[in-house]
N, C-alpha and C positions, 0 to 999 in steps of 0.2 A: 151462603155468605151473608145475604141480606139480614137474616135473623141475628147473626153474630154482630154485624155492624150496628144494628138496632140496640142490641144489649150493651155494646161498648159505649155508644153515644149516650144512652140513657144513664149509664154509670157516670160518664164524664159531665152530665148535665147538672150535677150538684156540686156546689162550692165546697162543701166539707169533704167530699170524696176527692175533689181535685187537689185540695190542700194535703190530704193524706198521701196522695200519689207524690206530690212535691216533696213531702217529708221523707218518703221512702226512696227517693232518688239518692240520698245521702248514704244510706245503709239499711240493712234489715233492722226492724224494731219490734220490741215486745208490744203486745196489744195495749198494755197499761201505759207504755211510753207514747204510743200513738194517741191515746185518749187524753194525755196530760194537757196539752194546750187548748183543748176545746171545753167550752162551758156547757157540755151536755153529758148525759149519763153514759156509763160504760156500756150499758145495754144498747144505746143508740149508736155508739161507735161500732159495736159488734154488728149491728144491722148494716151500717155502711160498709164494713169490711166484707160481710157476706155478699153484698151486691158487687163489690169490686172483685172478689174472688169468682163470683158466678160469671162475670164478664171476662175472666182470665187476666185481669190487669194486675192482680197480686196472687200470691200463693201464701198459704199458711201452713206452719209446721209446728208441732209440739216438740219442745226440747225440755225434757224433765217436766217440771210443773208449769213451764211458761210457754204460751203460744206466740210464735214469732210470725211477722209479716214480711214478705219479700216482694219487691217490685218485679213484674214480669214485663219488661219493656217491649218484647217482641209481639205482645198482644196488641199493640197499637199499629202494627205494620199494615194490616188490612185497612184500617181507617185512614192511615197516612196515604196509602196507594189510591184509595177512593177519592180523597181530597185532592191529590196531585192531578187526578184525571181532569179536574176542572181548569187546570193551567194557572189560575190566579193564586194558588197556594204553593208556588214552586220556590224553594223547597219548603216543606211544612215547618213552620216554627211553632212549636207546641206552646211555648211561653206567650207568644203573641195571640195564638188561638185561645188560650185560657183567659187573657185579658179581654179579648173580644167577647167571649161568652159571659164573662163577668159583667161587662158593660150592657149586654143585650138581654140577659136573663135576670129575673128578680132573685134576690138572695133568699134562698130557702135553707140556710145552713142548719136549721133546727129540725128539718124534715129528712128522715132517712129515705 
């Protein structure tokens, strides 16, 4: 479980990937639609999506010629349980956690 948590937290450690997850809260999205609001290349977005998929946070499916991304919210369950074990994160508010990370970590949104 430790390696899985490391992978999830590493994926969440990047502002671009957290924004992608927030976007996918609304609905499944085509990769090109995910890339649209970012000022980085489609190849860079694809690298971010690969990291998110590797952590199990999203899944990708090809529908016709279009690759779609879907949020996998259950992938955060282990991380949530781990954080709750500290008691101070009861219940885990992922929006507040994201704001905390954004304040504490330098913005490396151009780095996959």
